[in-house]
N, C-alpha and C positions, 0 to 999 in steps of 0.2 A: 306625153313627156314623162320620162321616168323620174323617180324621186331624186336620184343623183343628179340628173340633168337640170332639174328645177332648182336644186340647191346650188349647183355650180353657177347657174345664171344669176341667182340672187346674190351670191358671194361676190360677184364681180363689182357690185355696187358698194361693197364695204371697203373702206380704206385699208391699204396694206399696213400691218402692224397694230391694227385696232382690234381688240378682243371682242368676241361675240359668243353668246350662249346657244346651245343646241335648240332650245325652245323657240328660237327665232324662226325655225323651219318646219314647225309642226303642221303648218297649213299644207305642206307638200306630202304628208303621209303620217303613218303612226310613229310613235316614239321609237319603236324598235327599228323601223325602216329608215328613219332619219339617222339614228345612231350608226346603223350599218353603212349608210351612204357616207357619213362623215369619216368613219373608220377607213373606208376605201380611199377617200381623198387624202387622209393622213399617210396611208401606205404609199400613195403615189407622190407624196411630198408636195402636194398642192396646198395642204394645210398643216399646221402644227397644233398638237393638243397641248394646251398650257397647263390645265388642271382638269379635274373631272367636270365634263359638261361645258368646257370653255375652250374655244379654238381661236386661231388667228391666221390670217394670210401671212406667211413668213416674210419678214423684212431681212434681206440679206446684206451683210456688211462684208466687204472684200477681205477684211483682216480677221474678223472674229466669227464669221458665219452668220447663223440665225440670231437676230436681235429680238429678245422677248419684250413684251409690253410691260409697263409698270405693274408691279405685283399688286399694289392696292387697287388698281383699275381692274385687274383680273378678278380679284375677290369680289369687288363691288358688282361687276357684271355677272358673276356666277350666282350670287345670292340676292341680287336686287337691293343691296345695302348702300347707305351713304357712308363714305369713308373720309376721315379727316386726319391729317398728319398729327401725331401726338405732340403735345406741348413742349416736351423736352427737345425733340428734334427740331420743331419750329423755332424755338428759342436759339438753338445752335445755328440755324440757317440765317437768323437775323443778328448773329454775332453777339448775342446776349450771354452766351456761355461757350466755353471751349470744350466742355465735356461731351464726349460722343456716347450716345446711348448704347448699351450693351447689345441690344437686338432691335430689329424693326418692330415698332409698336404703332398701332393706329387706333384712333377713336372710331367707333362704329355705331350705326343704328341697330345692328344685329346683336347677337349674344357675345358675351365675354368668353374668349377661347384662344387656343393656339392652333395655328394651321401650318402644315408643312407643304411647301411648294418646291419640288426638286430637293435640293440639299439645304434650303433655307427654312428657318422657322420664323413665323410672324405671329406677333401677339395682337389681339384685338380686345379693346376695352369698351364695353357699352357706355355710351355717353348721352347726356340729355340733348334734345333737339337743338337747343341754343348753341351748344358747342360745335355743332355740325354745319352751321350756317356758312354759305359761300365755299362749300367743299371744293377742293381742286383749284382754287384761285389764290392769288396773293393776299386777297382780303381775308380768306379763311385761314391762311397760314399766319397772318398777323394776329387774328383773333385768338388762334390757338396758342401762340407764343405769349401774348399778354395775359390771357386767362391763366396760363400755367404759372406765371410769376405770382399771381394771387394778390389779394388786397394788401398783405403785409410785405410782399416782396417787390412789388412794382414801384418804380421811382421815375422822376422826371427824365433822367437820362435814357432809361429803357424805352419810354414812350416816344421820345424824340428819335431814338435809333430806329424804331419800327416805322413810325409815321413818315419819316423823311424818305423812306424807300417806297412809299406809295404815291401814286398819282393823286391829284386833288379829287378826282371823281371817285377813286377807290377809297380814299380817306373819308369822304362824305358818306359813302355806302356803309363803311365800317361804323361810323358814328351813329348812323341811323338803324343799325342792327339791334336785335333784341339782346341787351347787355345787362349784366348786374350793375347796380347803382354805382359801385366804387369804380368800375371800369368806364362807365359812361361819363362820370365826372372827370376822370383823368383825360379822356379823349376830348371832351368839350373844352378843356383848358388849352388844348393845342389848336393853333390857328389852322384854318382850312387850307391855307396856302403852304403849310409846312415850314413856316419860318420860326416857329417856337411857341412858347406858352403865352397865354394872355393874362396869366396871373396864377398865384399859388406857388408855394415853395415847399420842398421837403425839409423836414427837421433833420439836423445832422445826426 
């Protein structure tokens, strides 16, 4: 079986629209032969090259053509990093602010840098492991939003806004995460069933 045939066979088991790295196929040949095989598959339109070393089985939309995967997922797959939505964007998604971030920024387990994918520029800020917990989930998004508000910016209303949008199981996981003391205290005041605070009030 040729390198290209072996790669095509393996690719059939990868979901359409899910990015994958070229290193996934090194068992089928040398790095050069794998890259050449992937390039041929791109030219035949069986694959799309998303960024250097990362490919995807194209997902076709009848109106817009090829639909590319989430950029953060692409970068994470390419570099083996853990990616978390930046707190400013997470806060916006929970309606804690109406301000739209000027550019796409993510927390990362990798280096702080700026990456260009197509015509878009993405910023990555190296963050502590605690801020990357539950990456890619609503729990992680909630953690990012609340941590972004900070000890002095967080209030009862914000905690209720975020926690009310989580399932009880998700809220329990968030409360049991590795948190700074001030955030753990705020979350522990919130009832596990999402009905409100068990005590404590903010100063006006």
